[in-house]
N, C-alpha and C positions, 0 to 999 in steps of 0.2 A: 646613473639612469637618466635618460632623456625622455622627452614627450613627443608624441605625434598628434598634431591637431587635425581632427577629422570633421569636416563640415558635411552636413547632410540636409536634404530637402526632399519633400514628397509631394504628391499631386493632390492630397486631400488632408484637411484638418477639420476639427470640430469636436462636438461633445455628444456622447451617447450614453445610455445606461451600460452598466457592466454586464458581462455575460455570466451565466451560472458557473462556467469554468473558472473565471476570474474570482467570483465570489467564493467558490470552493477553496481556492488557494489562500485567499485572504482570511479564511476561517482559521487556518493553522500556521500560516507563515510567521516566523519570528520577527518582531519589530526591532529587536536589539542584536542578538547574536544569531547568525545564520545557522540553521540546522543542516543536516546532511543532504536534504532534498530542497532546501530553499533556493540554492543557486546551482544551476546546471552549467557545465563547462564542456567545451569541445576544442579540438586543435585542427588546424588546416596548414598543410605545407605550402610554402610560397614557391612558385616556379623559379628555377635558377635564372639569375640575371635580372630579377625584378628590382625595381627601385622602391625607396620608401614612399615616394609620391604615388606610385602605382598601388601600393598597399593601402595608403590612405584613401585613394579614390575608390578602391574596391569596398572598403569598409563603409564609406559614405554612401555608395550605391546600395549596399545591402540594407542599411538602416532606412534609407529613403524609400526603398520598394516595400519594406515590411512595416506596416503601421504599428504592429505590436511593440516594436523596438523604440518607437518615439511616442509612447503613450504613458500618461500618468493616471493613477486611479485615486479618487477621493470622493467621499460622501456618496457612494453608490453610483458614481459615474466614471466614465473613461474619457480622458481629454487627449485627443490625437493632435500633436503639434506638427506644424507644416515644416519646420526647419529647426536646426540646432547644431550644437558642436559637441563632439566627443573627444576627450583627451586620452589617447592610448599611451600606456607605458611602453617604453622601448628598453629592452633588457638584453644585455650581452650574455651569450650562452656560456656561463660558468657555473660550477656547482652541479647540483642534481636538478632533474626536471621539475621537482616540486618547488624549487627556488624561483623558477621562471614565472610562475603564474599563480600566486596565492589568490583565492577568490575575493579577499578583502572583507570589508565590513558588510553588514546586512544592507540590502536595498531598502530605501523608504519608497514604497509605491506611490506616495503622494508628491514626492519631491525629486526623486532620482529617475532619469530615464533607465529602463530596466536592462541595460547592456553595458558591459565594460570590455575592454580589449587590451591585450598585451602583444607587442611585436618582439619576438625573440630574434636576435641577430647573431651572426657569426662573422667576426672580423668586420663588424659594421654593416654587413649586408643582411637584409631580412631573409629568414628561412622558415619561420613558423609564426602563425597568428593564433592566439588563444582568445576565445570568446567566453565570457562569463555572462549568463543571462538569468534574470530573476525568474522563478517558477511562475510568477503571475503573467509572464509574457510568453512562456514556452514550456511544453512538456518534452518528454524524451523524443517523441516522433518529430516534433517541431525542431528540436536540436539537430536531428539527422538532416532535415530539410535545410536548415541554416548552414550546416557544414557543407552540403553539396552546392548550395548557391554561392557561398563565399569562394569555394574552390573554382567554380565556373567563372566568377567575376575576376579572380586573380589571374586566371588563364586567358582572359579576354573572350570567353565564349558567351554567345548571346543567351538570354533567358526570356521565357515568355513572361508577359505581364502578370504580376501577382494580383489576382482579381478578387480574392475573398479574404476579408480581414475580421478582427474581433468586432468592429462596428457593424459589419454585415451580419455576423452571427447574433449580435445583440438584437438587431432589427428582426431577424427571423424568430428568435425566441419570444418575441412579443406579438407575433402573428397568431391567429386562432389555431393554426396547425402546430406552431411551436408550443403554445400553451397547452394544447391537448397532450402533446408528447411528454412535456415535463410533468404535468399532473398525473398522467398515466404511470410514469415511473415512480412517483411518490406513493401512489396507491399500491403498486406492485411491491415496493420495499416495505411499506407498512404491513401488508399482508404477510410477507416473509417473516418479519419480526414478531408478528402476532402468533404465527404458527410454528416457528422453529425454536429449538432450545436457545436461550439467550446466553447461556454459560457453556461454551464449547470445550473448555479445558478446566473442568472442576477438579482441582488437585490441591492437596494441602501443601503448605510450605514445609516440606520434609527437612529442609536445611535452612532454617530461618536466619541464620547468621551469615549466609553466603551473599555475595554481591555480584552484580553483573550477569552476564550470560556465558555459558559454555558455547564456543563457536568452532565449528569444524567445516572443512571443505572436502569435496569429492571431485576426483577426476577419473573418468573411466571411458576408454575407447570401446571395450566390449559392450558396455551398457548403451552407448550411442548406436552401435550396430543393431543391438537387440531392440532398441526403442523403435527403429524404423519398421521392424517386423511386427511388433505389437501394434503400432499405429495402423499398419496395413490390415492386420487381422480385425481390428475393432472399428475401423473407420474414424477413430478419434485423432484429434490433432496431437502432435507430440507433447506440447506443454501440458495438455490435459492428462495424458498418460503418466507423466512425471508427477503431476499434482496428485493423481489418484494413488500412486505408489507411496508417496510421502504420507498422505492422509490415512491410507490403510494402516501403515505402521504406527502412526501417531495414535490413532484410535485403539489399536491393539494394545499399545502401551498404557493408555489412559483408562481402558476398559469402558469406553463410551461407544454407543451405537452409531455415532456420527459426529461431525463437527462442521463449523462454518469456516470457509476459506475466504479471507478478505483479500481481494485481488484488484489491481488496477485494470480498467478497460480503456483502451486508447480512443474509443468512440469515433473512429475515422472510417465509418462504413459508407458515408454519403460521398458522392463524387467531389463536391465542393470542398470537403475537408481533407482530401487526399494530400494536397500541398499547402495546407493551412498552417500558418505560423501563429500560434496562440496556444492556450492551454485548454484542452477539452477532455483530457484523461481524468477519470474519476473512479473512486473505489466502488467495487461491487462485492456482493457476498455470494459465494458459490456454495450451496449446501452439499455436503458429502454424507452418504450413508454407507456404513461398513458392509462388506459382503464377503462370504467365503470364496467367491469367484472374483479373481482380480480382473479378468477380461470384462466381466460385467461392470465392475467398479469403474474401469477406464471408460467404457461406453457411457455409463450414467453420468460420470463427471464431465465428459465432453458435452453431453446434452444439457446438463445443468449450467455449464459455463455459457453456452450459446444462448440459453434462455435469459441468464443474468445480463449478458452483454446487450440484449435488446433494450434494456432499461438502464443503460449506463450513464445517461445524462439526466440530471435532476437538480432541483434547487436545494442546496445543502441546508438552508435554514428551514425550509418546509420539511425536509427529511429529519432534521434534528427534532422538530416538533413531534413528528410521527413516532420517532424513537422514544421520546419522553412519554408519550401516551402508551406505547407498548410496554415500557418499563413499569409504569404504574398499574397497568392492567394485569401484567404477569407477576408483579411483585419482586422483580429482580433487575439488576443492571444488565444492559446489553454489553457484554464484555467483548472487546476487540482482542480475541485470544490468539488467533492463528493468522498470520499475514504471509502471503505468498507474493514475492516480487519476481516478475519475469523480465529480466534485463538483457535478454539475448540480443546481441548486436550493439549493445551499449556498454558492456562490462569490460573493465580492464583488470579484473581480478586474476592473479597468477594462480592457476589451478595446480594441484598435485599431479605429478606425472602418472600416478596410478594410485587408486585407493583413497582412503580417508586420512587427512592430516589436520592438526589443529590450525585454526585461523590465525591471522596476524595479531589479534588482540586489540586493534584500534577501531573496530566496528562498533557503532552505537545502535542499540536495538530499542524499539518503542513498544513492542508487544512481548508477552511471555514466550511465544514461539514464532520465529520468523524463518521462512524457507525461501531460499533464493535460487532461481534457475538462471545460470550464467551462460550456458552454452548447450546446444543440442546436436550440432553437426560435427562429425569426426571424433569428438570427445564429449561425453556428457559431463557438464560442470554444474555442481550444485553447492549450496552452503546451507547450514542449519545453525541457528542460535536458539538455545533453550535457557530460560531463566534458571540461574544456578540455585535458587531456593527450591525449585521443583524437581530438578534432575541432577544426576551425576554426569561427569564428563564421559564416562564409559557408556552410559545410556544414550547420550547425545550422539556419540560416534557410532553406536550400534544401530540407532534408527537410520542415520544417513547411509551407513554401509549397507543396511538392509534394502534401501532404495535400489542400489546397484544390483544386489543379488536377486531381488524380486523381479526387476525388469528383465535381467538376463534369463532367469528361469522361465518367465512367461513367454519368451520368444519361442520356446519349444512346446508350449501348450499351457492350458489354464492351470493356475495354482491357487492355493489358499494363502493369502498374505500373512496369516497368523504364524506361519512357520519361518518367517524371514526377519523378524524384528528383534526386540528384546523382551524379556519377561514383563508381564504387567506390573505396573508400579503398585506398591503397597500404600494404602491410605490409612490404615490403623483403625481403631474402634471409633464408632460415632459417625462414620460416613455412610450414607444410605442413598439408594436411588429413589428420588421423588421429584415430582414436578418436572419430569422429562430431563433430569440431569442429576449429577452427583451433588449431594447436599451434606454440609457439615452440621449435624444436628446440634452439637454443642455451640457452634457459631450462631445458629438461629436462636437458641435459648439465650445466649448472651445479648443478642440484639433486642430480644423481647424484654429481658431484665433491664437493659439500659433505657428502653422506651417507657416501660410501665412500672418499673420497680421490681426489686428482687422477689421472686416467688409469686408474682401476680398471675403469670401465665406459665403453663407447663406444656412443652412442645413434645409431640410424638408423631410417629409415622403410622398411618393406617392404609395399607395397600400402597398406592402411588401418591397418596396425599399427605401433606403436612397438616396436622391438627393442633390448634392451640386451645387448651382447656383453661378457662378463666373463671373467676369467682362469680357468684350469683348476682352481686351488685355491680359488676363491671359494665361500663358502657361499651358494648361490643364494637359499635361503629367507630367510636373515638379510639379504642384500643387498636383496632385494625389499621387505622390511619397512622397512629403513632409508631407502630411497628414497621409499617411500610416506609415511613420517612426515615426511620433509623437504618433500615436495610439499604435504602438508596443512598443515604449519606455515606455509609461505610463502604459500599461498593466492592466487597471482598468476594472472591470466588467461593462458591458453595454456600453462600448465605442468601436465602430467599425468604419470602413471607409465607406464613401459613395460608392454606387455601380455605380453611374453615375454622371458625371460632365456636367452641362448644361451652355453654355455661355449666358450671358445676351443679350437680343435682342437690336437692335438699333445701 
């Protein structure tokens, strides 16, 4: 293995505050071992006949024009460097493609420029450039931009000046207009968390000894054709139709009236962000309400997504504070239950030729339920992972296969989603509907016993409310706080605090 020394320089350097997008990534990025989303990668073919010097010049020009790639982050500020050097690995094309470009160790945002490169050669001549970029410097949309710009630079095509950078975004976010937008987003999400069920997947651990997730993939050409018809009928965007199909079958299985879909919003609706290299994508919550009409669900999901995307940029620290307030007011954790990843245009997943097949088994999941949309045109490609403690492999496959059947049926007319999934999961005795979600009555009793002592409180359900009966000498205020603290520490699905404390008579 040899090295290629890449020198770069840009027209601006200096120090600015970090953007909310950078702050958002710094909240979850791994400082030691890179997670599956910490480092983003892309590949660009080198034109035939190119020299190694030309590849180095193209890489240097790319880093020079994009400030995000020559920026360090520390102590709440971004430091844009005027110049520097990147040492790219040069790897001869032997073995498998995975051997050519391992992403390497985690980036240190305070010490490492957020870009690495490998040049793959054949018989000593460059034929492929691989970029690895820290998520603090780019999101998926930015990676698409970097891939296109590097291809143009390698081909010798001119590019317009890159006019908007993270420093400019940081300056905007501190203007009165930028502050109003960020504060408006936090108020919107605080209201959503105060009004919507915080536990969207209240399920018992039916298989407590199981580990990992059941993972299945779907490939369907008939569903892709049907999807276009359903989207035209409802006026909904195709991703919203697919999300509605999945959420309909998930809620039918869980017996819940709705759920919350945690989805990324690319936040590139403003003209200046269209070609912006930086990280602006942030997670939003799309509320879903089950309906016996799938076409209505698709339209409502599309409208809910558009509403959520209006507030897709926010300060993650302020939002975390608002979430904590909502949790204490509602007496339960804000569970990040159902994650939807729309990676159309970025996915390299090998889909089944038709129908549902088990996934490869090397996927890591962070939520109990994760639904992936890989492809929409020509073939509908989706993936589903369900926590193995909650579901069987057959249930997982049945829900994902139901997505295909539901969309195909809806192309011919409206249908009730309840007829396309799997039978509702059994919760067993002790699970009741209360406080807008499924509640494990025994789990709440155990939390109360842990907080107050065995037998101090007796938990029951009255209508839709959880009631705690306590002794006549019990300090109700202190008891309520102690139980709340125990519930929030445990953070288990289905365990919430009582809404009322009743003293024992006598």
